[in-house]
mmCIF file of the C-alpha atoms, coordinates in Angstrom:
data_MODEL
# 
_entry.id   MODEL 
# 
loop_
_atom_site.group_PDB 
_atom_site.id 
_atom_site.type_symbol 
_atom_site.label_atom_id 
_atom_site.label_alt_id 
_atom_site.label_comp_id 
_atom_site.label_asym_id 
_atom_site.label_entity_id 
_atom_site.label_seq_id 
_atom_site.pdbx_PDB_ins_code 
_atom_site.Cartn_x 
_atom_site.Cartn_y 
_atom_site.Cartn_z 
_atom_site.occupancy 
_atom_site.B_iso_or_equiv 
_atom_site.pdbx_formal_charge 
_atom_site.auth_seq_id 
_atom_site.auth_comp_id 
_atom_site.auth_asym_id 
_atom_site.auth_atom_id 
_atom_site.pdbx_PDB_model_num 
ATOM 1   C CA . MET A 1 1   ? 192.108 124.389 -90.400  1.00 0.00 ? 1   MET A CA 1 
ATOM 2   C CA . ARG A 1 2   ? 191.261 123.485 -93.947  1.00 0.00 ? 2   ARG A CA 1 
ATOM 3   C CA . ASN A 1 3   ? 191.296 120.226 -95.921  1.00 0.00 ? 3   ASN A CA 1 
ATOM 4   C CA . TYR A 1 4   ? 192.228 120.176 -99.649  1.00 0.00 ? 4   TYR A CA 1 
ATOM 5   C CA . SER A 1 5   ? 191.441 117.886 -102.547 1.00 0.00 ? 5   SER A CA 1 
ATOM 6   C CA . GLN A 1 6   ? 192.537 118.772 -106.107 1.00 0.00 ? 6   GLN A CA 1 
ATOM 7   C CA . HIS A 1 7   ? 190.014 118.878 -108.892 1.00 0.00 ? 7   HIS A CA 1 
ATOM 8   C CA . VAL A 1 8   ? 189.620 120.648 -112.226 1.00 0.00 ? 8   VAL A CA 1 
ATOM 9   C CA . TRP A 1 9   ? 186.274 122.357 -112.653 1.00 0.00 ? 9   TRP A CA 1 
ATOM 10  C CA . PHE A 1 10  ? 184.333 125.453 -113.811 1.00 0.00 ? 10  PHE A CA 1 
ATOM 11  C CA . PHE A 1 11  ? 182.640 127.846 -111.434 1.00 0.00 ? 11  PHE A CA 1 
ATOM 12  C CA . ARG A 1 12  ? 180.747 131.147 -111.640 1.00 0.00 ? 12  ARG A CA 1 
ATOM 13  C CA . ASP A 1 13  ? 182.569 133.690 -109.412 1.00 0.00 ? 13  ASP A CA 1 
ATOM 14  C CA . SER A 1 14  ? 180.185 136.535 -108.245 1.00 0.00 ? 14  SER A CA 1 
ATOM 15  C CA . ARG A 1 15  ? 183.237 138.503 -107.296 1.00 0.00 ? 15  ARG A CA 1 
ATOM 16  C CA . HIS A 1 16  ? 184.146 138.885 -110.993 1.00 0.00 ? 16  HIS A CA 1 
ATOM 17  C CA . GLY A 1 17  ? 180.898 139.976 -112.505 1.00 0.00 ? 17  GLY A CA 1 
ATOM 18  C CA . GLY A 1 18  ? 179.475 136.474 -112.545 1.00 0.00 ? 18  GLY A CA 1 
ATOM 19  C CA . ARG A 1 19  ? 181.767 135.349 -115.327 1.00 0.00 ? 19  ARG A CA 1 
ATOM 20  C CA . GLU A 1 20  ? 182.320 131.670 -115.888 1.00 0.00 ? 20  GLU A CA 1 
ATOM 21  C CA . ARG A 1 21  ? 185.925 130.909 -115.287 1.00 0.00 ? 21  ARG A CA 1 
ATOM 22  C CA . ARG A 1 22  ? 188.070 127.742 -115.613 1.00 0.00 ? 22  ARG A CA 1 
ATOM 23  C CA . CYS A 1 23  ? 190.617 126.936 -112.891 1.00 0.00 ? 23  CYS A CA 1 
ATOM 24  C CA . ALA A 1 24  ? 193.165 124.360 -114.006 1.00 0.00 ? 24  ALA A CA 1 
ATOM 25  C CA . LYS A 1 25  ? 193.951 123.598 -110.373 1.00 0.00 ? 25  LYS A CA 1 
ATOM 26  C CA . SER A 1 26  ? 191.118 124.596 -108.022 1.00 0.00 ? 26  SER A CA 1 
ATOM 27  C CA . TYR A 1 27  ? 190.860 123.075 -104.597 1.00 0.00 ? 27  TYR A CA 1 
ATOM 28  C CA . PRO A 1 28  ? 187.606 122.338 -102.662 1.00 0.00 ? 28  PRO A CA 1 
ATOM 29  C CA . ILE A 1 29  ? 188.165 123.169 -99.098  1.00 0.00 ? 29  ILE A CA 1 
ATOM 30  C CA . ARG A 1 30  ? 186.375 122.501 -95.828  1.00 0.00 ? 30  ARG A CA 1 
ATOM 31  C CA . GLN A 1 31  ? 186.739 125.378 -93.395  1.00 0.00 ? 31  GLN A CA 1 
ATOM 32  C CA . GLN A 1 32  ? 186.538 124.030 -89.876  1.00 0.00 ? 32  GLN A CA 1 
ATOM 33  C CA . LEU A 1 33  ? 184.531 126.495 -87.819  1.00 0.00 ? 33  LEU A CA 1 
ATOM 34  C CA . PRO A 1 34  ? 183.879 126.893 -84.081  1.00 0.00 ? 34  PRO A CA 1 
ATOM 35  C CA . ILE A 1 35  ? 181.466 124.182 -83.014  1.00 0.00 ? 35  ILE A CA 1 
ATOM 36  C CA . GLN A 1 36  ? 178.828 126.616 -81.822  1.00 0.00 ? 36  GLN A CA 1 
ATOM 37  C CA . CYS A 1 37  ? 178.787 128.585 -85.158  1.00 0.00 ? 37  CYS A CA 1 
ATOM 38  C CA . CYS A 1 38  ? 175.994 128.230 -87.648  1.00 0.00 ? 38  CYS A CA 1 
ATOM 39  C CA . TRP A 1 39  ? 177.940 129.506 -90.624  1.00 0.00 ? 39  TRP A CA 1 
ATOM 40  C CA . VAL A 1 40  ? 176.099 131.310 -93.350  1.00 0.00 ? 40  VAL A CA 1 
ATOM 41  C CA . ARG A 1 41  ? 178.475 133.688 -95.033  1.00 0.00 ? 41  ARG A CA 1 
ATOM 42  C CA . HIS A 1 42  ? 182.238 133.918 -95.217  1.00 0.00 ? 42  HIS A CA 1 
ATOM 43  C CA . GLY A 1 43  ? 183.172 136.391 -92.490  1.00 0.00 ? 43  GLY A CA 1 
ATOM 44  C CA . GLN A 1 44  ? 179.646 136.544 -90.990  1.00 0.00 ? 44  GLN A CA 1 
ATOM 45  C CA . GLY A 1 45  ? 179.956 136.695 -87.180  1.00 0.00 ? 45  GLY A CA 1 
ATOM 46  C CA . GLN A 1 46  ? 178.519 134.042 -84.986  1.00 0.00 ? 46  GLN A CA 1 
ATOM 47  C CA . THR A 1 47  ? 176.970 136.599 -82.671  1.00 0.00 ? 47  THR A CA 1 
ATOM 48  C CA . GLN A 1 48  ? 175.046 138.408 -85.511  1.00 0.00 ? 48  GLN A CA 1 
ATOM 49  C CA . SER A 1 49  ? 173.738 135.121 -86.848  1.00 0.00 ? 49  SER A CA 1 
ATOM 50  C CA . LYS A 1 50  ? 172.580 133.949 -83.449  1.00 0.00 ? 50  LYS A CA 1 
ATOM 51  C CA . GLY A 1 51  ? 170.961 137.357 -82.868  1.00 0.00 ? 51  GLY A CA 1 
ATOM 52  C CA . ALA A 1 52  ? 169.046 137.088 -86.122  1.00 0.00 ? 52  ALA A CA 1 
ATOM 53  C CA . ALA A 1 53  ? 167.768 133.705 -85.207  1.00 0.00 ? 53  ALA A CA 1 
ATOM 54  C CA . ALA A 1 54  ? 166.753 134.769 -81.716  1.00 0.00 ? 54  ALA A CA 1 
ATOM 55  C CA . ALA A 1 55  ? 165.000 137.948 -82.962  1.00 0.00 ? 55  ALA A CA 1 
ATOM 56  C CA . THR A 1 56  ? 163.037 135.996 -85.624  1.00 0.00 ? 56  THR A CA 1 
ATOM 57  C CA . VAL A 1 57  ? 161.856 133.413 -83.212  1.00 0.00 ? 57  VAL A CA 1 
ATOM 58  C CA . LEU A 1 58  ? 160.911 135.980 -80.542  1.00 0.00 ? 58  LEU A CA 1 
ATOM 59  C CA . SER A 1 59  ? 158.957 138.091 -83.046  1.00 0.00 ? 59  SER A CA 1 
ATOM 60  C CA . ASP A 1 60  ? 156.775 135.208 -84.238  1.00 0.00 ? 60  ASP A CA 1 
ATOM 61  C CA . PRO A 1 61  ? 155.672 132.937 -81.275  1.00 0.00 ? 61  PRO A CA 1 
ATOM 62  C CA . THR A 1 62  ? 152.832 131.564 -83.470  1.00 0.00 ? 62  THR A CA 1 
ATOM 63  C CA . THR A 1 63  ? 155.087 130.061 -86.081  1.00 0.00 ? 63  THR A CA 1 
ATOM 64  C CA . TYR A 1 64  ? 157.884 129.225 -83.643  1.00 0.00 ? 64  TYR A CA 1 
ATOM 65  C CA . SER A 1 65  ? 155.769 127.568 -81.001  1.00 0.00 ? 65  SER A CA 1 
ATOM 66  C CA . GLU A 1 66  ? 156.838 125.053 -78.272  1.00 0.00 ? 66  GLU A CA 1 
ATOM 67  C CA . ALA A 1 67  ? 155.737 122.230 -80.621  1.00 0.00 ? 67  ALA A CA 1 
ATOM 68  C CA . ILE A 1 68  ? 158.241 123.423 -83.260  1.00 0.00 ? 68  ILE A CA 1 
ATOM 69  C CA . LEU A 1 69  ? 161.067 124.468 -80.912  1.00 0.00 ? 69  LEU A CA 1 
ATOM 70  C CA . GLY A 1 70  ? 160.800 121.690 -78.360  1.00 0.00 ? 70  GLY A CA 1 
ATOM 71  C CA . LYS A 1 71  ? 160.758 124.319 -75.657  1.00 0.00 ? 71  LYS A CA 1 
ATOM 72  C CA . PRO A 1 72  ? 158.777 127.519 -74.834  1.00 0.00 ? 72  PRO A CA 1 
ATOM 73  C CA . ASN A 1 73  ? 159.554 130.448 -77.200  1.00 0.00 ? 73  ASN A CA 1 
ATOM 74  C CA . GLN A 1 74  ? 161.242 132.597 -74.613  1.00 0.00 ? 74  GLN A CA 1 
ATOM 75  C CA . GLU A 1 75  ? 163.276 129.739 -73.231  1.00 0.00 ? 75  GLU A CA 1 
ATOM 76  C CA . TYR A 1 76  ? 164.451 128.869 -76.715  1.00 0.00 ? 76  TYR A CA 1 
ATOM 77  C CA . VAL A 1 77  ? 165.533 132.464 -77.374  1.00 0.00 ? 77  VAL A CA 1 
ATOM 78  C CA . GLU A 1 78  ? 167.653 132.444 -74.181  1.00 0.00 ? 78  GLU A CA 1 
ATOM 79  C CA . TRP A 1 79  ? 169.048 129.021 -75.147  1.00 0.00 ? 79  TRP A CA 1 
ATOM 80  C CA . ILE A 1 80  ? 170.063 129.956 -78.676  1.00 0.00 ? 80  ILE A CA 1 
ATOM 81  C CA . SER A 1 81  ? 171.577 133.287 -77.391  1.00 0.00 ? 81  SER A CA 1 
ATOM 82  C CA . ASN A 1 82  ? 174.019 131.311 -75.192  1.00 0.00 ? 82  ASN A CA 1 
ATOM 83  C CA . PRO A 1 83  ? 177.399 131.350 -76.917  1.00 0.00 ? 83  PRO A CA 1 
ATOM 84  C CA . ASP A 1 84  ? 178.005 127.713 -75.789  1.00 0.00 ? 84  ASP A CA 1 
ATOM 85  C CA . LYS A 1 85  ? 174.912 126.435 -77.728  1.00 0.00 ? 85  LYS A CA 1 
ATOM 86  C CA . TRP A 1 86  ? 174.536 125.917 -81.370  1.00 0.00 ? 86  TRP A CA 1 
ATOM 87  C CA . GLY A 1 87  ? 171.540 125.193 -83.625  1.00 0.00 ? 87  GLY A CA 1 
ATOM 88  C CA . GLY A 1 88  ? 170.567 123.142 -86.596  1.00 0.00 ? 88  GLY A CA 1 
ATOM 89  C CA . ALA A 1 89  ? 167.691 122.941 -89.090  1.00 0.00 ? 89  ALA A CA 1 
ATOM 90  C CA . ILE A 1 90  ? 165.517 125.630 -87.485  1.00 0.00 ? 90  ILE A CA 1 
ATOM 91  C CA . GLU A 1 91  ? 168.375 128.105 -87.409  1.00 0.00 ? 91  GLU A CA 1 
ATOM 92  C CA . LEU A 1 92  ? 169.556 127.309 -90.934  1.00 0.00 ? 92  LEU A CA 1 
ATOM 93  C CA . ALA A 1 93  ? 165.956 127.985 -92.298  1.00 0.00 ? 93  ALA A CA 1 
ATOM 94  C CA . ILE A 1 94  ? 165.780 131.236 -90.436  1.00 0.00 ? 94  ILE A CA 1 
ATOM 95  C CA . LEU A 1 95  ? 169.283 132.412 -91.531  1.00 0.00 ? 95  LEU A CA 1 
ATOM 96  C CA . SER A 1 96  ? 168.578 131.460 -95.180  1.00 0.00 ? 96  SER A CA 1 
ATOM 97  C CA . ASP A 1 97  ? 165.646 133.907 -95.180  1.00 0.00 ? 97  ASP A CA 1 
ATOM 98  C CA . HIS A 1 98  ? 167.555 136.504 -93.135  1.00 0.00 ? 98  HIS A CA 1 
ATOM 99  C CA . TYR A 1 99  ? 170.438 136.688 -95.539  1.00 0.00 ? 99  TYR A CA 1 
ATOM 100 C CA . GLY A 1 100 ? 168.459 136.028 -98.733  1.00 0.00 ? 100 GLY A CA 1 
ATOM 101 C CA . ARG A 1 101 ? 170.633 133.087 -99.599  1.00 0.00 ? 101 ARG A CA 1 
ATOM 102 C CA . GLU A 1 102 ? 170.137 129.355 -100.089 1.00 0.00 ? 102 GLU A CA 1 
ATOM 103 C CA . ILE A 1 103 ? 171.882 127.059 -97.694  1.00 0.00 ? 103 ILE A CA 1 
ATOM 104 C CA . ALA A 1 104 ? 172.773 123.582 -98.799  1.00 0.00 ? 104 ALA A CA 1 
ATOM 105 C CA . ALA A 1 105 ? 173.633 121.389 -95.743  1.00 0.00 ? 105 ALA A CA 1 
ATOM 106 C CA . TYR A 1 106 ? 175.247 118.069 -96.575  1.00 0.00 ? 106 TYR A CA 1 
ATOM 107 C CA . ASP A 1 107 ? 175.105 115.251 -93.974  1.00 0.00 ? 107 ASP A CA 1 
ATOM 108 C CA . ILE A 1 108 ? 178.168 113.053 -94.078  1.00 0.00 ? 108 ILE A CA 1 
ATOM 109 C CA . GLN A 1 109 ? 176.635 110.065 -92.418  1.00 0.00 ? 109 GLN A CA 1 
ATOM 110 C CA . THR A 1 110 ? 173.498 109.820 -94.643  1.00 0.00 ? 110 THR A CA 1 
ATOM 111 C CA . LYS A 1 111 ? 174.910 111.785 -97.633  1.00 0.00 ? 111 LYS A CA 1 
ATOM 112 C CA . ARG A 1 112 ? 171.656 113.713 -97.697  1.00 0.00 ? 112 ARG A CA 1 
ATOM 113 C CA . CYS A 1 113 ? 171.459 117.315 -98.730  1.00 0.00 ? 113 CYS A CA 1 
ATOM 114 C CA . ASP A 1 114 ? 168.897 119.629 -97.170  1.00 0.00 ? 114 ASP A CA 1 
ATOM 115 C CA . LEU A 1 115 ? 168.447 122.788 -99.145  1.00 0.00 ? 115 LEU A CA 1 
ATOM 116 C CA . TYR A 1 116 ? 167.078 125.742 -97.109  1.00 0.00 ? 116 TYR A CA 1 
ATOM 117 C CA . GLY A 1 117 ? 165.493 128.632 -99.049  1.00 0.00 ? 117 GLY A CA 1 
ATOM 118 C CA . GLN A 1 118 ? 164.772 126.561 -102.144 1.00 0.00 ? 118 GLN A CA 1 
ATOM 119 C CA . GLY A 1 119 ? 162.073 127.949 -104.446 1.00 0.00 ? 119 GLY A CA 1 
ATOM 120 C CA . LYS A 1 120 ? 162.236 131.503 -102.872 1.00 0.00 ? 120 LYS A CA 1 
ATOM 121 C CA . GLY A 1 121 ? 164.040 133.157 -105.771 1.00 0.00 ? 121 GLY A CA 1 
ATOM 122 C CA . TYR A 1 122 ? 167.435 133.432 -104.020 1.00 0.00 ? 122 TYR A CA 1 
ATOM 123 C CA . ILE A 1 123 ? 170.234 133.802 -106.555 1.00 0.00 ? 123 ILE A CA 1 
ATOM 124 C CA . GLU A 1 124 ? 173.163 132.695 -104.300 1.00 0.00 ? 124 GLU A CA 1 
ATOM 125 C CA . ARG A 1 125 ? 173.945 129.541 -102.325 1.00 0.00 ? 125 ARG A CA 1 
ATOM 126 C CA . VAL A 1 126 ? 176.395 128.556 -99.625  1.00 0.00 ? 126 VAL A CA 1 
ATOM 127 C CA . MET A 1 127 ? 177.287 125.014 -98.688  1.00 0.00 ? 127 MET A CA 1 
ATOM 128 C CA . LEU A 1 128 ? 177.793 123.310 -95.264  1.00 0.00 ? 128 LEU A CA 1 
ATOM 129 C CA . LEU A 1 129 ? 179.090 119.933 -94.339  1.00 0.00 ? 129 LEU A CA 1 
ATOM 130 C CA . TYR A 1 130 ? 177.599 118.393 -91.167  1.00 0.00 ? 130 TYR A CA 1 
ATOM 131 C CA . ASP A 1 131 ? 179.496 115.673 -89.336  1.00 0.00 ? 131 ASP A CA 1 
ATOM 132 C CA . GLY A 1 132 ? 176.966 114.843 -86.728  1.00 0.00 ? 132 GLY A CA 1 
ATOM 133 C CA . LEU A 1 133 ? 178.210 117.409 -84.179  1.00 0.00 ? 133 LEU A CA 1 
ATOM 134 C CA . HIS A 1 134 ? 178.746 120.637 -86.098  1.00 0.00 ? 134 HIS A CA 1 
ATOM 135 C CA . TYR A 1 135 ? 178.859 122.377 -89.476  1.00 0.00 ? 135 TYR A CA 1 
ATOM 136 C CA . ASP A 1 136 ? 181.906 123.271 -91.622  1.00 0.00 ? 136 ASP A CA 1 
ATOM 137 C CA . ALA A 1 137 ? 181.886 125.499 -94.593  1.00 0.00 ? 137 ALA A CA 1 
ATOM 138 C CA . LEU A 1 138 ? 182.476 124.158 -98.085  1.00 0.00 ? 138 LEU A CA 1 
ATOM 139 C CA . GLY A 1 139 ? 184.142 126.286 -100.646 1.00 0.00 ? 139 GLY A CA 1 
ATOM 140 C CA . LEU A 1 140 ? 186.833 126.736 -103.223 1.00 0.00 ? 140 LEU A CA 1 
ATOM 141 C CA . ALA A 1 141 ? 190.501 127.880 -102.748 1.00 0.00 ? 141 ALA A CA 1 
ATOM 142 C CA . PRO A 1 142 ? 192.530 128.891 -105.831 1.00 0.00 ? 142 PRO A CA 1 
ATOM 143 C CA . PHE A 1 143 ? 195.613 127.000 -104.448 1.00 0.00 ? 143 PHE A CA 1 
ATOM 144 C CA . PRO A 1 144 ? 196.706 125.128 -101.296 1.00 0.00 ? 144 PRO A CA 1 
ATOM 145 C CA . GLY A 1 145 ? 197.584 127.470 -98.464  1.00 0.00 ? 145 GLY A CA 1 
ATOM 146 C CA . ALA A 1 146 ? 195.598 130.326 -99.993  1.00 0.00 ? 146 ALA A CA 1 
ATOM 147 C CA . PRO A 1 147 ? 194.340 132.888 -97.402  1.00 0.00 ? 147 PRO A CA 1 
ATOM 148 C CA . GLU A 1 148 ? 190.714 132.335 -96.528  1.00 0.00 ? 148 GLU A CA 1 
ATOM 149 C CA . GLU A 1 149 ? 189.723 135.832 -97.688  1.00 0.00 ? 149 GLU A CA 1 
ATOM 150 C CA . VAL A 1 150 ? 190.171 134.695 -101.288 1.00 0.00 ? 150 VAL A CA 1 
ATOM 151 C CA . ASP A 1 151 ? 188.197 131.484 -100.911 1.00 0.00 ? 151 ASP A CA 1 
ATOM 152 C CA . GLN A 1 152 ? 184.950 131.267 -102.840 1.00 0.00 ? 152 GLN A CA 1 
ATOM 153 C CA . THR A 1 153 ? 182.138 130.312 -100.520 1.00 0.00 ? 153 THR A CA 1 
ATOM 154 C CA . ILE A 1 154 ? 179.144 131.894 -102.310 1.00 0.00 ? 154 ILE A CA 1 
ATOM 155 C CA . PHE A 1 155 ? 177.924 130.313 -105.552 1.00 0.00 ? 155 PHE A CA 1 
ATOM 156 C CA . SER A 1 156 ? 175.439 131.749 -108.135 1.00 0.00 ? 156 SER A CA 1 
ATOM 157 C CA . VAL A 1 157 ? 172.159 129.917 -108.574 1.00 0.00 ? 157 VAL A CA 1 
ATOM 158 C CA . ASP A 1 158 ? 170.886 129.734 -112.188 1.00 0.00 ? 158 ASP A CA 1 
ATOM 159 C CA . LYS A 1 159 ? 167.374 130.026 -113.366 1.00 0.00 ? 159 LYS A CA 1 
ATOM 160 C CA . ASN A 1 160 ? 166.934 126.252 -112.995 1.00 0.00 ? 160 ASN A CA 1 
ATOM 161 C CA . GLY A 1 161 ? 168.003 126.315 -109.353 1.00 0.00 ? 161 GLY A CA 1 
ATOM 162 C CA . ASN A 1 162 ? 171.446 124.812 -109.980 1.00 0.00 ? 162 ASN A CA 1 
ATOM 163 C CA . ILE A 1 163 ? 174.999 125.895 -109.223 1.00 0.00 ? 163 ILE A CA 1 
ATOM 164 C CA . GLY A 1 164 ? 176.663 123.787 -111.878 1.00 0.00 ? 164 GLY A CA 1 
ATOM 165 C CA . SER A 1 165 ? 179.796 121.776 -111.129 1.00 0.00 ? 165 SER A CA 1 
ATOM 166 C CA . ALA A 1 166 ? 180.029 123.123 -107.586 1.00 0.00 ? 166 ALA A CA 1 
ATOM 167 C CA . SER A 1 167 ? 177.199 120.859 -106.352 1.00 0.00 ? 167 SER A CA 1 
ATOM 168 C CA . ARG A 1 168 ? 178.697 117.766 -108.024 1.00 0.00 ? 168 ARG A CA 1 
ATOM 169 C CA . LEU A 1 169 ? 182.117 118.574 -106.463 1.00 0.00 ? 169 LEU A CA 1 
ATOM 170 C CA . ALA A 1 170 ? 180.373 118.964 -102.982 1.00 0.00 ? 170 ALA A CA 1 
ATOM 171 C CA . GLU A 1 171 ? 178.810 115.549 -103.483 1.00 0.00 ? 171 GLU A CA 1 
ATOM 172 C CA . ARG A 1 172 ? 182.236 114.015 -104.157 1.00 0.00 ? 172 ARG A CA 1 
ATOM 173 C CA . VAL A 1 173 ? 183.608 115.603 -101.027 1.00 0.00 ? 173 VAL A CA 1 
ATOM 174 C CA . VAL A 1 174 ? 180.650 114.218 -99.067  1.00 0.00 ? 174 VAL A CA 1 
ATOM 175 C CA . GLU A 1 175 ? 181.181 110.755 -100.542 1.00 0.00 ? 175 GLU A CA 1 
ATOM 176 C CA . GLU A 1 176 ? 184.879 110.776 -99.726  1.00 0.00 ? 176 GLU A CA 1 
ATOM 177 C CA . ALA A 1 177 ? 184.219 111.893 -96.123  1.00 0.00 ? 177 ALA A CA 1 
ATOM 178 C CA . HIS A 1 178 ? 181.456 109.226 -95.725  1.00 0.00 ? 178 HIS A CA 1 
ATOM 179 C CA . ARG A 1 179 ? 183.755 106.437 -96.935  1.00 0.00 ? 179 ARG A CA 1 
ATOM 180 C CA . ALA A 1 180 ? 186.432 107.620 -94.533  1.00 0.00 ? 180 ALA A CA 1 
ATOM 181 C CA . ARG A 1 181 ? 183.742 107.668 -91.782  1.00 0.00 ? 181 ARG A CA 1 
ATOM 182 C CA . LYS A 1 182 ? 184.463 111.303 -90.863  1.00 0.00 ? 182 LYS A CA 1 
ATOM 183 C CA . PHE A 1 183 ? 181.242 111.637 -89.033  1.00 0.00 ? 183 PHE A CA 1 
ATOM 184 C CA . THR A 1 184 ? 179.903 111.031 -85.468  1.00 0.00 ? 184 THR A CA 1 
ATOM 185 C CA . ASP A 1 185 ? 176.931 108.677 -85.168  1.00 0.00 ? 185 ASP A CA 1 
ATOM 186 C CA . THR A 1 186 ? 175.098 110.617 -82.429  1.00 0.00 ? 186 THR A CA 1 
ATOM 187 C CA . GLY A 1 187 ? 172.592 107.775 -82.035  1.00 0.00 ? 187 GLY A CA 1 
ATOM 188 C CA . ASN A 1 188 ? 175.143 105.214 -81.109  1.00 0.00 ? 188 ASN A CA 1 
ATOM 189 C CA . PHE A 1 189 ? 178.340 106.950 -79.992  1.00 0.00 ? 189 PHE A CA 1 
ATOM 190 C CA . THR A 1 190 ? 179.663 106.353 -76.517  1.00 0.00 ? 190 THR A CA 1 
ATOM 191 C CA . LEU A 1 191 ? 180.107 109.199 -74.114  1.00 0.00 ? 191 LEU A CA 1 
ATOM 192 C CA . ARG A 1 192 ? 181.378 109.660 -70.585  1.00 0.00 ? 192 ARG A CA 1 
ATOM 193 C CA . CYS A 1 193 ? 180.242 112.451 -68.253  1.00 0.00 ? 193 CYS A CA 1 
ATOM 194 C CA . GLY A 1 194 ? 183.166 114.622 -67.421  1.00 0.00 ? 194 GLY A CA 1 
ATOM 195 C CA . VAL A 1 195 ? 181.789 115.385 -64.020  1.00 0.00 ? 195 VAL A CA 1 
ATOM 196 C CA . CYS A 1 196 ? 180.708 112.034 -62.581  1.00 0.00 ? 196 CYS A CA 1 
ATOM 197 C CA . GLN A 1 197 ? 182.240 109.692 -65.221  1.00 0.00 ? 197 GLN A CA 1 
ATOM 198 C CA . LYS A 1 198 ? 178.991 107.931 -65.844  1.00 0.00 ? 198 LYS A CA 1 
ATOM 199 C CA . GLY A 1 199 ? 178.732 106.446 -69.380  1.00 0.00 ? 199 GLY A CA 1 
ATOM 200 C CA . ALA A 1 200 ? 176.025 107.092 -71.930  1.00 0.00 ? 200 ALA A CA 1 
ATOM 201 C CA . VAL A 1 201 ? 175.243 105.545 -75.297  1.00 0.00 ? 201 VAL A CA 1 
ATOM 202 C CA . GLY A 1 202 ? 173.897 107.956 -77.846  1.00 0.00 ? 202 GLY A CA 1 
ATOM 203 C CA . GLN A 1 203 ? 172.768 111.576 -77.688  1.00 0.00 ? 203 GLN A CA 1 
ATOM 204 C CA . ALA A 1 204 ? 169.394 110.667 -76.047  1.00 0.00 ? 204 ALA A CA 1 
ATOM 205 C CA . GLU A 1 205 ? 170.997 109.094 -72.991  1.00 0.00 ? 205 GLU A CA 1 
ATOM 206 C CA . ALA A 1 206 ? 173.359 112.034 -72.682  1.00 0.00 ? 206 ALA A CA 1 
ATOM 207 C CA . VAL A 1 207 ? 170.479 114.496 -72.766  1.00 0.00 ? 207 VAL A CA 1 
ATOM 208 C CA . GLU A 1 208 ? 168.593 112.464 -70.061  1.00 0.00 ? 208 GLU A CA 1 
ATOM 209 C CA . HIS A 1 209 ? 171.664 112.441 -67.837  1.00 0.00 ? 209 HIS A CA 1 
ATOM 210 C CA . ALA A 1 210 ? 172.163 116.188 -68.299  1.00 0.00 ? 210 ALA A CA 1 
ATOM 211 C CA . LYS A 1 211 ? 168.549 116.911 -67.414  1.00 0.00 ? 211 LYS A CA 1 
ATOM 212 C CA . ALA A 1 212 ? 168.701 114.666 -64.281  1.00 0.00 ? 212 ALA A CA 1 
ATOM 213 C CA . THR A 1 213 ? 172.059 115.897 -62.978  1.00 0.00 ? 213 THR A CA 1 
ATOM 214 C CA . GLY A 1 214 ? 172.868 119.294 -64.608  1.00 0.00 ? 214 GLY A CA 1 
ATOM 215 C CA . HIS A 1 215 ? 176.086 117.872 -65.965  1.00 0.00 ? 215 HIS A CA 1 
ATOM 216 C CA . THR A 1 216 ? 176.818 119.045 -69.483  1.00 0.00 ? 216 THR A CA 1 
ATOM 217 C CA . ASN A 1 217 ? 180.512 118.132 -69.894  1.00 0.00 ? 217 ASN A CA 1 
ATOM 218 C CA . PHE A 1 218 ? 180.715 114.955 -72.029  1.00 0.00 ? 218 PHE A CA 1 
ATOM 219 C CA . GLN A 1 219 ? 183.633 113.372 -73.844  1.00 0.00 ? 219 GLN A CA 1 
ATOM 220 C CA . GLU A 1 220 ? 183.413 110.750 -76.548  1.00 0.00 ? 220 GLU A CA 1 
ATOM 221 C CA . TYR A 1 221 ? 185.366 107.559 -76.096  1.00 0.00 ? 221 TYR A CA 1 
ATOM 222 C CA . SER A 1 222 ? 185.525 104.163 -77.779  1.00 0.00 ? 222 SER A CA 1 
# 
């Protein structure tokens, strides 16, 4: 599922020799991805990305210690390898280095952008939109209804570390989503356990309930 919003802008398309092109009607799109998928590249499989993160953590237990991971190294590797689990900042940093590409992750609630891989000389960037629960891909479609394979989801980084109009466009998409409150406040949202129906406020209470009971099926309600 993809959301469209019309804009006129310039972009550098790496699929056409890096030439600067003007699209009179280009459409920023948000590709809604499986909740457990840390998306890095258009068409990049979830399993491969998870495998890269797991292998990196396992190979460097000094860097990826329990203090960093929040759990023992081996336990974390087993956790991130589970197809029903998904990661966040640690995984995005690992995958940025693994694919040699910057990852700009925009948080709808705070409007903050965390840029992974910055200053490492990477010449391409992808953009993600975080709604408090999972990441969607940000890109550009040439027209509404265009097949996903023609979307531009990789943007060239210039010598000053910028991607031109693409970043400003992304900021506008984030601002619109923020005003529409298209995010989940994980610190204050209300959940109900799908097993015992006990209520919980915020992610912390849900985690404690899961640890105490082994119940992991929660639904949000208002």
